[in-house]
C-alpha positions in Angstrom: 46.2 -56.4 -112.8 44.3 -54.0 -110.7 46.4 -51.6 -108.6 44.7 -50.5 -105.3 46.7 -47.3 -104.9 50.3 -46.8 -104.1 51.8 -49.4 -101.8 54.6 -47.7 -100.1 55.2 -50.7 -97.9 55.5 -54.2 -99.2 52.6 -56.6 -98.6 52.8 -60.3 -98.7 50.3 -62.2 -101.0 49.3 -65.7 -100.0 49.7 -68.4 -102.6 46.0 -69.5 -102.0 44.1 -66.7 -103.8 41.0 -65.2 -102.2 40.0 -62.6 -104.7 40.1 -61.6 -108.4 43.4 -59.7 -107.7 45.1 -62.6 -105.9 43.7 -65.2 -108.2 45.5 -63.3 -111.0 48.7 -63.0 -108.9 48.7 -66.7 -108.3 48.6 -67.6 -112.0 50.8 -64.6 -113.1 53.6 -67.2 -113.5 52.4 -68.7 -116.8 53.4 -66.9 -120.0 56.3 -65.5 -121.8 57.4 -62.3 -123.5 60.6 -62.2 -125.8 61.8 -59.1 -123.9 62.4 -61.4 -121.0 65.4 -62.8 -122.9 67.4 -59.7 -121.9 66.7 -60.6 -118.3 68.3 -64.0 -118.7 71.6 -62.0 -118.9 70.8 -60.1 -115.8 70.8 -62.4 -112.8 70.9 -59.5 -110.4 67.2 -58.8 -111.1 66.2 -62.2 -110.2 68.1 -61.9 -107.0 66.0 -59.0 -105.6 64.1 -60.2 -102.5 60.6 -61.4 -103.0 57.5 -59.7 -101.8 55.4 -62.6 -102.6 55.5 -66.3 -102.0 57.8 -67.8 -104.5 56.5 -70.7 -106.6 58.5 -73.7 -105.8 59.1 -75.9 -108.9 58.4 -79.6 -108.6 61.8 -80.4 -110.3 64.7 -78.0 -111.3 63.9 -75.7 -114.1 66.8 -76.9 -116.4 65.0 -80.3 -116.6 61.9 -78.6 -118.1 64.0 -76.5 -120.4 66.0 -79.4 -121.8 62.9 -81.6 -121.9 60.9 -78.9 -123.7 63.6 -78.2 -126.3 64.0 -82.0 -127.0 60.3 -82.4 -127.4 60.1 -79.6 -129.9 63.0 -80.9 -131.9 61.6 -84.4 -132.0 58.2 -83.2 -132.9 59.5 -81.2 -135.8 61.3 -84.4 -137.0 57.9 -86.2 -136.9 56.2 -83.3 -138.6 58.8 -83.1 -141.4 58.4 -86.9 -142.0 54.6 -87.2 -142.1 53.8 -83.7 -143.5 55.4 -84.5 -146.9 52.0 -85.4 -148.5 51.2 -83.0 -151.2 49.2 -80.1 -149.8 46.3 -80.8 -152.3 45.5 -84.0 -150.2 45.4 -81.9 -147.1 43.3 -79.2 -148.5 41.7 -77.3 -145.6 38.7 -76.6 -147.8 37.7 -80.2 -147.7 34.6 -80.5 -145.5 32.3 -83.5 -144.8 28.8 -82.7 -143.9 27.7 -84.4 -140.7 24.1 -84.3 -141.5 23.3 -81.9 -138.7 21.5 -78.7 -139.2 20.8 -75.7 -137.1 17.6 -74.2 -138.4 16.8 -70.4 -138.0 14.0 -71.4 -135.7 16.5 -72.7 -133.2 19.0 -69.8 -133.7 16.4 -67.2 -132.9 16.1 -68.2 -129.2 19.8 -68.5 -128.9 20.4 -65.1 -130.3 17.7 -63.7 -128.0 19.6 -65.3 -125.0 22.9 -63.8 -126.1 21.3 -60.3 -126.2 19.6 -60.9 -122.8 23.0 -61.9 -121.4 24.5 -58.7 -122.6 21.7 -56.7 -121.2 21.9 -58.5 -117.9 25.6 -57.7 -117.6 25.0 -54.1 -118.2 22.0 -54.0 -115.8 23.8 -55.9 -113.0 26.8 -53.6 -113.3 24.6 -50.4 -113.2 22.1 -51.5 -110.5 23.5 -54.5 -108.7 26.0 -55.0 -105.9 29.5 -53.4 -106.2 31.0 -56.6 -104.9 33.1 -57.9 -107.7 32.8 -61.5 -106.4 29.1 -61.7 -106.3 28.0 -59.4 -109.1 27.0 -61.3 -112.2 28.6 -59.2 -114.8 32.3 -59.5 -113.6 32.3 -63.4 -113.5 30.2 -63.8 -116.6 32.0 -61.4 -118.9 35.6 -61.8 -117.9 35.5 -65.5 -117.2 32.6 -67.4 -118.8 32.4 -65.4 -122.0 36.0 -64.0 -122.7 37.7 -67.2 -121.4 35.3 -70.2 -121.3 33.4 -69.6 -124.5 36.8 -68.8 -126.3 38.1 -72.2 -125.2 35.0 -73.9 -126.2 35.3 -72.3 -129.7 38.5 -74.2 -130.4 36.5 -77.5 -130.2 33.0 -76.6 -131.5 33.8 -73.9 -134.0 32.8 -70.3 -134.4 29.4 -70.4 -132.8 29.9 -66.8 -131.8 29.5 -65.7 -135.4 25.9 -67.2 -135.3 24.9 -65.6 -132.0 27.0 -62.5 -131.6 24.8 -60.2 -129.5 26.1 -57.0 -131.1 25.5 -58.4 -134.6 21.9 -59.4 -133.5 21.2 -55.9 -132.2 22.5 -54.4 -135.4 20.4 -56.8 -137.5 17.3 -56.0 -135.4 17.7 -52.2 -135.1 19.2 -51.4 -138.5 16.7 -49.5 -140.8 18.4 -51.0 -144.0 17.0 -54.1 -145.5 20.2 -55.0 -147.5 22.9 -56.9 -145.6 25.6 -54.8 -147.3 23.9 -51.4 -146.9 26.3 -48.8 -145.5 26.8 -45.0 -145.5 30.4 -45.3 -146.7 32.5 -47.9 -148.2 34.8 -49.6 -145.6 38.4 -48.3 -146.3 40.6 -51.2 -147.4 43.6 -49.6 -145.9 41.9 -49.5 -142.5 42.0 -53.4 -142.3 41.6 -54.7 -138.8 42.8 -51.5 -137.1 39.4 -50.9 -135.4 39.4 -54.4 -133.9 42.9 -54.1 -132.8 42.3 -50.8 -131.1 39.3 -52.2 -129.4 41.3 -55.2 -128.3 44.1 -53.0 -126.8 41.4 -51.0 -125.0 39.9 -54.2 -123.5 43.2 -55.4 -122.2 44.1 -52.0 -120.8 40.8 -52.0 -119.0 41.5 -55.5 -117.6 45.1 -54.8 -116.5 45.0 -51.1 -115.4 41.4 -49.9 -115.4 40.5 -51.1 -111.9 37.5 -52.7 -113.5 34.5 -52.8 -111.2 30.8 -53.9 -112.0 29.8 -50.3 -112.7 32.7 -49.4 -114.9 32.4 -52.7 -116.8 28.7 -52.0 -117.5 29.6 -48.5 -118.9 32.4 -50.1 -121.0 29.8 -52.5 -122.5 27.4 -49.7 -123.2 30.2 -47.8 -125.0 31.2 -50.9 -127.0 27.6 -51.5 -128.0 27.3 -47.9 -129.2 30.6 -48.2 -131.1 29.3 -51.4 -132.9 26.0 -49.9 -133.8 27.7 -46.8 -135.2 30.3 -48.8 -137.0 27.8 -51.2 -138.6 25.6 -48.3 -139.6 28.5 -46.4 -141.1 30.4 -49.2 -142.9 27.8 -52.0 -143.2 27.3 -54.9 -140.9 29.3 -57.5 -143.0 32.5 -55.3 -143.2 32.2 -54.1 -139.6 31.8 -57.5 -138.1 34.6 -58.8 -140.2 37.2 -56.1 -139.5 35.9 -53.9 -136.6 34.4 -56.1 -133.8 37.4 -57.5 -132.1 35.6 -60.4 -130.3 34.3 -61.5 -133.8 37.8 -61.4 -135.1 39.3 -63.2 -132.1 36.6 -66.0 -132.0 36.8 -66.4 -135.9 40.6 -67.1 -135.6 40.2 -69.6 -132.8 37.4 -71.2 -134.5 39.5 -72.0 -137.6 41.3 -74.5 -135.4 38.2 -76.5 -134.7 37.2 -79.7 -136.4 33.7 -78.2 -136.8 32.6 -75.6 -139.3 29.2 -73.9 -139.9 28.1 -73.4 -143.5 25.2 -71.0 -144.3 22.3 -72.5 -146.2 18.7 -71.7 -146.9 16.8 -71.6 -143.7 19.7 -72.1 -141.4 23.2 -73.5 -141.0 24.6 -77.0 -141.7 27.4 -78.5 -139.5 30.4 -79.9 -141.3 33.6 -81.7 -140.1 37.2 -80.8 -141.3 40.6 -81.9 -140.2 41.5 -80.0 -137.0 43.8 -77.0 -137.4 43.6 -77.1 -141.1 40.9 -74.3 -141.1 44.0 -72.0 -140.5 45.1 -72.9 -144.0 41.9 -71.9 -145.8 43.4 -68.7 -146.7 46.4 -66.6 -145.5 46.0 -63.4 -143.6 45.2 -60.6 -146.0 46.3 -57.6 -143.9 49.3 -56.7 -141.8 46.9 -55.3 -139.3 45.6 -58.9 -138.8 49.3 -60.0 -138.2 49.5 -57.3 -135.5 46.1 -58.5 -134.0 47.5 -62.1 -133.8 50.7 -60.8 -132.3 48.9 -58.8 -129.7 47.0 -61.9 -128.8 50.5 -63.4 -127.9 52.2 -60.3 -126.5 49.3 -59.1 -124.3 48.9 -62.4 -122.6 52.7 -62.8 -122.2 52.8 -59.2 -120.9 50.2 -60.0 -118.3 52.3 -62.8 -117.1 55.5 -60.9 -117.0 54.6 -57.4 -115.9 54.2 -58.1 -112.2 56.9 -60.7 -111.8 59.6 -59.5 -109.4 62.4 -59.1 -111.9 60.2 -57.0 -114.2 59.1 -54.7 -111.4 62.5 -54.4 -110.0 64.1 -53.5 -113.4 61.9 -50.4 -113.4 62.4 -49.2 -109.8 66.1 -49.9 -109.7 67.2 -49.0 -113.2 64.6 -46.9 -115.1 63.0 -44.9 -112.3 66.2 -43.2 -111.1 67.0 -42.2 -114.7 63.5 -40.6 -115.2 63.7 -38.7 -112.0 67.3 -37.6 -112.1 67.3 -33.9 -111.1 63.6 -33.8 -110.9 61.9 -31.5 -108.4 58.5 -32.8 -108.9 56.7 -34.3 -105.8 57.2 -38.0 -105.3 53.5 -38.8 -105.7 53.7 -37.3 -109.2 56.9 -39.1 -110.4 55.6 -42.4 -109.1 53.1 -42.2 -112.0 56.0 -42.9 -114.3 55.6 -46.6 -113.3 52.1 -46.8 -114.7 53.1 -44.9 -117.9 55.9 -47.2 -118.4 53.7 -50.3 -118.0 51.1 -48.8 -120.4 53.9 -48.1 -123.0 55.3 -51.6 -122.7 51.7 -53.0 -123.3 51.4 -50.9 -126.5 54.9 -51.7 -127.7 54.6 -55.4 -127.0 53.2 -56.5 -130.4 55.8 -54.4 -132.2 58.5 -56.1 -130.3 56.9 -59.5 -131.4 56.6 -58.1 -135.0 60.3 -57.3 -135.0 61.3 -60.8 -133.8 58.7 -62.6 -136.1 60.0 -60.7 -139.2 63.6 -61.5 -138.3 62.9 -65.3 -138.3 60.7 -64.9 -141.5 63.7 -63.3 -143.2 65.9 -66.2 -142.0 63.4 -68.7 -143.4 63.3 -66.8 -146.7 67.0 -67.0 -147.0 67.2 -70.6 -145.9 64.6 -71.6 -148.5 66.1 -69.5 -151.2 62.7 -67.9 -151.9 62.1 -64.9 -154.0 58.7 -64.0 -152.4 58.6 -60.7 -150.7 58.6 -60.4 -147.0 55.0 -59.1 -146.7 53.7 -62.1 -148.6 55.7 -64.6 -146.4 54.8 -62.9 -143.2 51.1 -62.9 -143.9 51.4 -66.6 -145.1 52.7 -67.7 -141.7 50.6 -65.4 -139.6 47.9 -67.9 -138.7 50.4 -70.5 -137.6 50.8 -68.3 -134.5 47.1 -68.8 -133.6 47.4 -72.2 -131.8 50.4 -70.7 -129.8 48.4 -67.6 -128.9 45.4 -69.7 -127.9 47.4 -72.0 -125.7 49.2 -69.2 -124.0 45.8 -67.7 -123.1 44.6 -71.1 -121.8 47.9 -71.5 -119.9 47.6 -68.1 -118.4 44.0 -68.1 -117.3 42.7 -71.6 -116.8 43.4 -71.4 -113.0 41.1 -68.4 -112.8 38.4 -70.0 -114.9 38.4 -73.2 -112.7 38.6 -71.4 -109.4 36.3 -68.3 -109.8 34.5 -69.3 -113.0 32.7 -72.1 -111.3 31.1 -69.6 -109.0 28.7 -68.6 -111.9 26.4 -71.5 -110.8 25.9 -69.7 -107.5 25.9 -66.2 -108.8 23.3 -66.9 -111.5 20.6 -67.4 -108.8 21.4 -63.8 -107.4 22.9 -61.8 -110.2 22.3 -58.4 -108.7 23.4 -59.4 -105.2 19.9 -58.8 -103.8 19.6 -62.0 -101.8 17.7 -63.8 -104.5 17.7 -67.5 -105.1 16.2 -67.9 -108.5 17.5 -71.4 -109.3 18.1 -72.6 -105.8 21.9 -72.4 -106.1 22.6 -69.1 -104.2 23.4 -71.1 -101.1 26.2 -73.1 -102.6 29.6 -72.8 -101.1 31.3 -69.5 -102.1 34.9 -70.7 -101.5 37.0 -70.7 -104.7 38.5 -74.0 -105.9 42.2 -74.0 -105.0 44.3 -76.2 -107.5 47.4 -78.1 -106.4 50.5 -76.0 -107.3 52.2 -79.0 -108.8 49.2 -79.8 -110.9 49.1 -76.2 -112.2 52.7 -76.3 -113.0 52.7 -79.5 -114.9 49.5 -78.5 -116.8 51.0 -75.2 -117.8 54.1 -76.8 -119.2 52.1 -79.4 -121.1 49.9 -76.7 -122.6 52.9 -74.6 -123.7 54.5 -77.6 -125.4 51.3 -78.6 -127.1 50.8 -75.0 -128.4 54.2 -74.8 -129.9 54.1 -78.2 -131.5 50.7 -77.4 -133.1 52.2 -74.2 -134.3 55.2 -76.0 -135.8 52.9 -78.3 -137.6 50.7 -75.7 -139.1 53.7 -73.6 -140.1 55.3 -76.7 -141.8 52.2 -77.4 -143.8 52.0 -73.8 -144.9 55.7 -74.0 -145.8 54.9 -76.9 -148.1 52.4 -74.8 -149.9 54.5 -71.6 -150.0 57.8 -73.1 -150.9 56.7 -76.0 -153.0 58.9 -78.9 -152.0 59.5 -80.9 -149.0 63.2 -80.2 -148.7 62.8 -76.5 -149.1 59.9 -76.5 -146.7 61.9 -78.3 -144.0 65.0 -76.1 -144.4 62.9 -73.0 -144.2 61.3 -74.1 -141.0 64.6 -74.5 -139.1 64.7 -70.9 -138.1 61.0 -71.1 -137.0 61.8 -74.2 -134.9 64.6 -72.3 -133.2 62.1 -69.4 -132.5 59.7 -72.0 -130.9 62.4 -73.5 -128.8 63.3 -69.9 -127.5 59.7 -69.1 -126.8 59.2 -72.4 -124.8 62.4 -72.2 -122.8 61.9 -68.5 -121.9 58.3 -69.2 -121.1 59.2 -72.0 -118.7 61.8 -69.7 -117.1 59.0 -67.1 -116.5 56.9 -69.7 -114.9 59.6 -70.1 -112.3 59.9 -66.4 -111.5 58.7 -65.1 -108.1 55.6 -62.9 -108.3 55.7 -59.4 -106.9 52.2 -59.8 -105.9 49.5 -57.0 -105.5 52.1 -54.4 -104.3 53.9 -51.8 -106.4 57.5 -51.9 -105.3 58.1 -48.3 -104.7 61.3 -47.1 -102.9 61.0 -44.7 -100.1 61.2 -41.1 -101.2 64.5 -40.4 -99.7 66.3 -43.1 -101.7 
């Protein structure tokens, strides 16, 4: 969320959004974070008066909570019944060629377009209008690419790997002929840490960086330089496997798709596989990849929680007084503790998820009577979290994609905001699409349930392979089912929380 300075007086935020900031406030109600479990025991926080328009639930929350829990329990029974087929018959590596082929002659212009779009995002940010709603780079990068293309990947496979603009630039500009040429060998212990750090930086920029067209352009220039340097230092193959976070994220989501692309001489062939089973191709090989997947979950959930009224109130009523007790610093200095606290919670969020995940992995290990070590089991079940992370993201952001993302048709005709009309669409209505609140709520509930059911399904199939036996697999998954029910119920509770809105709830200096 972008903070527009210190708001010493509360401001109301209309439910109908009129900007990027209010769009995001409107759909702030959609995700979950396990830390919110503690708030369930603190009803006083929820009783603080609202500075935004509360979201009125179509039916009482308890009905959704019971319905969600019952749905997950029934779905687990169905999965346990039908998933007893030996894993060799469900081998994720089985692919059926569709007879389609993407020749290099077709990929070349697609790759050129991807680089051109990257250059356009940079150019429009540096030289175009400062208006975030009419500049091409804000809508295209944050909504069309980071959201829309990611959602498309879950259905059509990892197309990004074929047209990655940074990989195309590296292939074009690299002076080495060999694909694996590098200055140094990529350190195995480094794993996915570079991609994770870039991911954290991107989320920080989105939430706290007050991103504008110009700052986004500079960030893209910096990220391009990092990728060129990383590929030159460690080699393109290793860098785009471990270091470029969009490549890692799109690859993870693409493994859910029923489509896979297989390299062959002169191009790529298109093959079909059973949806979701690409996640079983191979387990996660690094703990840093587990942290990456957990950050996919925790960052989205944190974005949904960190400006709800209870969360904001917890800081100003309980943490801020402790931090400033006896302090003689000016109020405008101590108020920065709010931002430091938010930043720290974002960084700690995947570690909180990790602790919870490992606790339930331990419970599954005990339930199954397995002698496998915790690291092996944790990595084996890492990718079962990908469907949940993906659906959380879709739940959290689909309203923004529908409302503001559709404006790309109009903005494309005038990407710099210079009163152009290249494609004749610049005069289309500029008003965002406002979705019915009830429709949004029911869609969010359905997406959360679907994500958790898919996660349970993949986790159960993995359990069949890891624990070798239907009975042990089912018993081992009971703790994981309990975790899914907790996530779902807490998530639905967060959906019902009032949003603090664009304001920072700062108490007067004399209080």
